N, C-alpha and C positions, 0 to 999 in steps of 0.2 A: 505336637501341640497338646497342651494340657486339656483335660476334659472341660474344666471351667471356661477356658478360652473358647473352645469349640461351641459350647452352649451359648456363650455370650455372642459370638459371631452369628450363630444361628438365629438368635433372637433379634439382633440388630440389623442383619442383612436386608430384610424386607423394607425397613424404614430408611436405611442408609445405602443409597445407590453406589457411592464411592467405595464403601466397604465391600459390597456385593461384587462390583467390578474388579476390585483388587483380588478377591478370593478366586474369581474365575481366571484371572491372569496367572495367579499363583499356581493353580492347578494345571493350566496349560504349560507354564514353564517347567513344572515338575515332570509332566509327561514327555516334553521335548528333551529334557536333561536325561531322563531314564532311557529314552530311545537312543540317544548318542552314547550313553555309558554302556549300553548293552552290546555295542559293536566291538569287535575284536581289535580293530585298528581305526584310528581317526586321522584324517589328513590334517595338515596345519590349519586349513580353513575351518574344518570341523572342530578342532581343538579351540580355536579362537571363538567360534560360535558357542561352544560349551561354556567357556569362561564368561562370555557376555550374558548368556542365559542365567548363569549362577548369580552374576552381579545384579541383573534385573530382578530375579526372584528375591534376593536378599533386600534390595531396595524396596520392593513391594511389601515384604514381610515387615520391614521397619515402619512403613506407612500404616500397615494393619495394626501393629503394636501401638503406634501413636494414637490411632483412633480408639483402641480399646482402653488405653490409659486415660484418655480424655473422658471417656464414658465412666470409667471407674471413679474418677475424681468428682464428677458431677452427680454420681448416684448416691 
């Protein structure tokens, strides 16, 4: 994430609960993904879970980006 985006998120999060919640989810997904990726071997269930987490993280990142773009346009 770019520094400008990080600063914008930091300034908007206290006022925008949706953005704040998305950032919390994003961080949780990242920790879960890293936990799975750190294992030497993943079962097929864990591989499926990893794919799902990555998709959910990406979907959340898209929502975060949409909020940031909306704010940039109105600013």
